N, C-alpha and C positions, 0 to 999 in steps of 0.2 A: 092163784095169789090174789088177795084183796088189798085194800088200802093199808090195813094194819101190817100186812106182810111187806108192803112197800116201805112202810116206816121202818120195819126191821132191816130192810135192805140198806136204807140210809144210815141206820145206826151201825151196821156192819162196816160201813165206809167211814165211820167216825163222826157222823152228823147226828148228834143227839138233840132231843127236844124239838124235832120238826113238827110243825102244826099242819095237819091235813087241810087243804083248802077246797079242793073239788076233784072229782073223777070224771073224765070225759071219755066217752066211747067213740072211737074213730070209725069212719066209713071204710077204712082199710082193713081187710081181713086176711087170714092166712091162706085164703084161696087165690090170692093174687098170683098171676101166672109167672111173675118174675122169679128166676131161680139162678141167683148169682153165686159164683165161687168166692172164696175169701178175698181174692185180689180185688174184685169189683166192689165187694162190701167195704173194704178199706178205702177204696177210692172215693166212694160217695159219703162215707163218714167224715173223711178229711176235707171234702169239698167246702163245707161251711167254714171250717177253720181257715182254709186257704183264702176264700173270698173275703172273710171278715178281718183278716190279718195280713193283707197283701204287702204292707210296708214294714212288717216286722215278723216275717216268716221264720227268722232264726230264733224267735222266742217261743215257737210252738214246740212242745215237748211230748214225746210218746214214751211212756215209762211202762215197763213190764215187770211184774213180780208174780210169784205163784198165785194162781187163781184170779188175777186182776190185770187189766190193761187200762191205763189212764191217758187221755189226750188233753192237754191243757194249753190254753192260749191267753194272752193278756186282755183281749177285748171282751167286753160284756156282751151277752146274747139273750134276746127275749125268748125264753123257752117255749112260749106259745107257738112260735114259728115251727117248732118240731111237730106240732099237732095239725095245724091248718095247711091245706093244699094251696098252691099259688106261690108267687114270688114277688118280692119288692126289689129284686136285684137289677142292676143295669146290664146293658149288652156286653159290658166288659167282664162281667162275672161268668163263672163256669156254669153254675146252677141257675136255670131260668124257668123251671117248671115247679119247683117245690116238691118234687116227687122222689128225688134221689134218696133222701134220708129215710122216708117211709118204706121204700123198697128194701133198703139195707136192713131196716129194723125187722121187717117180715122175715128176711132170710136168717137173721141172727136168732130170732125167737123160734121160728118154725123149724129151721134146718139144723141149727147148732145148739139150741137150748141155752142161749147166752142172754141173761137179763141185762137190761140197759138202764142207766141212770145218768142224769145230767144236772149240773149245778152251775148257777151264775148269779152273782150278787147275793141276795138273801132268799132266792127261790131255788127249788129243786123239782125234778120230775122223775118218776119211775115208770117205765113203759113195759107193759106185760100183755099177754094174751088173755082175753076174758075167759072165765071158767065155764061160761055157758054160751051156746051158739045164739046168733041173732034171730029172734022169733022162732019160727018153726023150720028154719034153714039149718044147713050144716056149715054155715059160715061163722067162724070164730073171729070177732073183731079185735083189733089192738085197743088197749085201754091205757089212758094216761092219768096217773095219780099225781096231782100237783100239791106241793108243800111249801110252807114258809119256814125259813131257817132262822134261829135266834141270832146267829152271827153272820155278818156280811162276808162273802167270799169274793175276792177280786178275780177278774177275768171270767173265763168259763171253762168247765172241765166235763169231759164225757167219760163215763165209767162202763167197762165191759167186764162182767163177772164170769168167771170160770171159762175163759176162752181156750179153745184148742190151740196147739202149737202152730198149726198152719195159719190161724187167724192172727196170732201174735206176730209172726214173721211178716205177714201182709201189712199189718198196721205199722210196723216199724219202717217199712219202705213206702208207706202210703203217700207221702208228699211227692214221690218221684212221678206220680201221675200228672203233675202240674208243671207248667213251664215257669221257671224263675231262675235267676242268674246262678244261684248256688245249687241247683239241682245236681245231684251226684252223677246223673247220667250224661251230663254235658261236658264235652271236652273243649278244645280251643274253638273260639269263634272264627270262622273262615270268611264269612260274608254277611253283610247286613244292609238292607235297603227297603225303606218304606213298609214296615210291618212284616218283613220276611227275613229270617236268619238261617244260616247254615252253620252247624257245629260238627266237629268230629265227635264221635262217642268217646266217653271217658275210658272205656276198655275196648280195644279192637277185637277182643275175643267174642264180643256179642255183636248182634246186628244193630241196625239203626232204629229210629223212631220218627213218627210224625206227630207234632203237637199242633192242634188246630184250636184257636181261640183259647189258649192256655191249657187245654186238656190233651193228654196223650191219647190219641185216637187209634194209633196203629203202630205195630212194630214193622220194621223193614228187614226181612230175612237177608242175611249175608252182606248187606251194604252198611259199612260203619260210619254212617252220617246221621245227623239229627236235623230235621227241617221243622221250623217253627213259623206258623202262619197266623198272624194276628188279624188280618183283613177277613171280612166276610166274603165267602165265595159261593154264589148261588148254586152251583152244581153240588158242592159238598153239603150245603145247608139243606138242599132238597132231600138228599139221602139220609142225613142224620135226623131230619125233621120227622121221618117215619120210624125213628128208633128212639122213642122217649126213654127207654131204659139205658141208653148210651152204652151199649156194648161196644167192644173194640171192633174196628173195621173187619168185616169179612172180606173175602177175595174180591167180590163185586165192588164194594165200597173202596177198597184199597186201590183198585184199578182206576176208579174215578179220581182218587187223590193223586195218583201218579200222573194222570193226564193233565190235571189242573196244575200240578207242580211244573211239569214240562212246558206247558203252553204259556202259563201266566207268570211264572216266577224264574224258571231256570234258563229259558232259551236266550235271554239277553246277557246274563252274567254268570250263570251257575253251571253251564254245561261242562266246561273244562274242569271245574272243581269236582264235580261228580265223577267224571271219567278218571281223573288222577287218583281219586280215592277208591276207585272200583277196579284197580288193576288186577286184584286177586280173582275177580269174577268175570273178567273180560271173556275168557274162553267159554265159560258155562253160560254166560249171558244173564240178563236180569230184566224183568218187565219195565222197570223205570228207565233203564238204558234204551229199551226199545221205543218207549214213548218219547224220550229225548230225541232219538234219531228222526222221528216223524216231524219234529218242529225245528230242527237245526237249520240255520240260515246258510245259504250257498256261500256267502263271503267268509263265513267262519270256518269252513272245512279245511282250507290250507293250514291254518294255525292248529286246528284240532288234530290234523293228520300227523303233525310233528310229534305228538305224544306216542304214536305207534312206530315212528321211524320206519325202517324197512323190515321189521321183524315179524310182521303179521300180514295176513290177507283175509278178506271177507269171503265167506262161502257164497258162490253164485247159485242162483235158483236153477233147477233142472230145466233143460230146454226140450221142447217137443221135437226139435230137429235133431236127429241122431248124429249127423255129422257135426253140428254145432256143439252137441253135448260131449262128443269125443274130444273136440278142441278144448273145451272147458276142463275136462278131466285131465287131459295131457298137461295143460299149463299148471293146474293145481297140484298135480303129482310132482311136477318139476320143482315147484316152490316148496313143497313138503320136503323133498330130498335136499333142498338147500338150507333146511332148518327153520323155515318160516312156520309160524303157528296159525291155526285156523280159528277165526272168529265168526260168530253168527252173521248172516247176510246183511242185517241192518247196519252193521259197522261201516259198510260202504258209504252210508250217508254222512258219516263222520270224516270221510276222506280216506279211509283205508282202501288200499288197492283191491280189486277183485278181478277174477279171470274174465268175467263178462265185459267189464269196462276196459281191461287191457286189450282184449281182442277187438272190441269196438274201436278203440283208438288205432290199433294196427290196421284194421280195415279202412278206417278213415284216412290214415296216412297213405295207404296204398292207393286209395281212390284219388287223393290229391296229387300224388306223384304221377299216376296214370294220366289224369286229366291235364296236368301241367306239361307232361312229356309229349302227350299226343293231341294237344290243342295249342293254338297260337293265334296271333293277330294276322290278318290277311297280308299276303305278299303284295308286291307292287302290281303284278299282273292280275291277281285276284281283286285288288282294290279297283283296278280299271274296269273289271267286269261288274263289280258292285256299283260303280259310278253309272254304268248303263242302266242298271235297275233303279237306282235312285232318281236318275233323270226321267225315267218312265213314270215313277211315282209322282214326281213333281209336276209332270205334265198332266197326269190323270187326276190327281187330287192334291192341288197345291196347299189346301188348308191342312190336310193330314200331314203332308210333308213338312210343313212349318212346325207342327207339333213335334215331330221327330227331331228336327233341327234344334229346337229350343231345348230338348231333353238330352242332346248330345249322345246319340245312340252309339254304343261301342259294338264292334263285330268280333266274334271269335270263331275260328275255323277248327272243326274237329276232324282228325284223320280217319276215324272209323265211326260207324253208326253206334257202336257200343259206348264209345266215349261221348258221342253226342247225347245219348240217353242219360248218361251220368250228369252231364252239364245241365241238361234241361230239368232233371230231377231236383237239382239244387237251386233252381231259379227262384229268386225272391219275388214277392208280390210287387207288381208294377215295375219289374226289372227294366232297366234301360240298356241291357246287353242282349244282342241278338246272336244266337248260336246257329251255325250253318255247317253242314257236312261238306267236305271238300268235293264230294260227288256232284254238288250243284253246278260246279263249273264245267262239268262234262255233259250236262243235260241241255235239252232245247229250251228256248226262251219261255215257252208256255209253262213248262214245269218249274223252271227257275223262278219266274215271276210269282207263280202260285205259292211256292215255298217262302219266297221273300215277303210277300204280303201277309201270309199266315204268321210268320215269326214276328213281324212288326206289329201285328194286331195284339200281340201279348203285352204290349206296353199299356193296354187298357185292361188287362186282367188275365187270369189263367184260363185254360181250356174249359169250356162249359159256362164261364161266367157271362153275365149279361153284357158287360162292357166289351168283352172280347168278341162275342158273337155279333153284336151290333156293328162294331168297327169292321170286322171281316166282311160282313154282308155288304156294307157300304162300299168297301174297296172292290169287291167282286162285281158289284153292280156297275161301277165306273169302268172296270176293265171290259166287261161285256159291251157296254154302250160305246166305248172308244176302241174296239178291237183293231180297227184299221191303223190307229195310231201306234198300237203295239207292234203290228206286223212290220211297220216301217223301220223298226229298230232291230229286226232279225239280223241284219248284216253286222251291225255294230256289236251285237252280243256274240255272234259266232267268231268275229275277229278277236274279241277279248278272250273267249274260251281257248282259241288257238294259242294265244300268248301264254295262258295259264298252263296248257298242256306242255308247251316247249319248256317253260320254266320248271315244271315238275320233273321232266325227263333229265334236265341238267342237274337238278338237286339230288335226285335219286342216284344218278351216276357218280356224283362226287361223294355220296354217302355210303357207297357199297363197301362193305367190310368183309374180308374172308371169313368163312364159317368157323374155321379153327380159332381165329383171333376172337370172334364173338364168344365161343365156348370157353376160351381161356380166361375171359374176363369175369365169368360167373363164379360165385363162391359155391361150396359144396351143397348148401341148402337150395340155392337157385338152380344148380345143375340137376339135383334130384327132382325138383319140381318140374323141370323140362322133360326129364325121362318119364315121369309118371303120366305125362300127357300123351306119350307115344302109344301106339297099339302094342299090346303085350307080345304079339308074335314078332314084331319088329325088334323089340327090346331083347327077346330071347335069341333071335338070330344074331344080333349085334354082340351079345355076350358070348355066344358060341364061337363067333369069328374072332373075338378078342382072345378067347381061351386058346383057340387053335394057333393064332399068331404068337402067343406067348410060348406055347409048346415048341413051335418051330425055332424061335429065338434061343430057347434053352438048349435044344439039340445042336444048333449051329455053334453055340458057345462051347459046348462039350467037345466038339470036334477040333 
């Protein structure tokens, strides 16, 4: 096609008497690697109309008739901008490189054989592929034929000749690629704050969308929400900066968008909105929900958990401990039998119950009950024994004793070594509570004083810490240096221990309960737990004896 044929194109569109001004050969050729489908072509053709008519988008018209699609808008447009690369647009505009229209033109002419013409004011341009390659290459450049029209045309209009039906359909929905209040994709506005909005989609039959800087960058499969971000986000900018053709988000870019949405926009206000509108996909899960779970705040979980009531539980991760895994499976199977529905494991971060957390709480409760039941404050006799040890410490190291006095050290006595271990395991840093086994009151003074000093040294830190080791070394040095002073207290210590022993005998005698009574106080689960701890042979023998006794009773009743 030459300029004369370009003039004929204008005449076929109803513009007669056009005067050819010049023909410019573009540096853009049909060898450009961009290969857009009709939807992307429509998006970038509409982009200039969107940016130039932001305040009057309702006046943009897309009209289709056999063999022709026209896009008309009220604002005038310098047609030379369709030729030159670069952009004069602001950061608020969608197009910022000046390449989008050129890429769309290449795809129209090369792939779809659709001629292009544009008219604004009293100027027109026809864009075509040159008849000859550039130089001795195989590169066919785009050529722009510019004309002056005898009559002034208000606004600007783009003409696409002989478009296929797929392109016509894409052009008719071309404005949906851009964020504006009357976009037909947008449903009710659910949330708005500082350049961020959440809408329902207009039709719940479709998934959602992500608009970034006014351009629809991604669909969101299965989630019926629309997110619109006007702010610049460095993570997203970095990704799309490498995508000058502005293709829709691939999976990698979509994951970046999900992470940015979760961390920067949704964690403060939008988590509950997303969860409420994602009920249909809770069980199958969704990448955006997974990202949200990573950023949910601890204090938000109780309120979020109310969404799920008691109808769901979160799947627990597999445990390498076979016994623990069996406990998890048993509890999850029981919940399933009760009608609860299974959600992906990350829902536990939203406050949904999980078998792992439930078992952890049960174990913690058992630990608390055990330690509370089998630990106590010192009795009167035990306190008199501790007074002997405290007097020793005061005489050996008054400075250290003064520190303990100021910190008001508390003493707890554990009935067994196992409970003592539990108590020590839960000791906080620089704890002012000293845990002692009741056995200390049955030991000689040397052992009792060593344990007493060791436990008091924990006021300066945990085992292995510098503060602890320095304090303990100092105390032991003093004991060795003044060992005669310690020996003089042997009698007082032994007398105190005798009082403890007598007190213990009285307490145990008063607390003796018949075995039958103790067994009768157990519920079935507790009784079963006791039986399981017995040797199998003893259980079998007891069962045989019980069966024999039952047989004898039956015979006696028959007589």
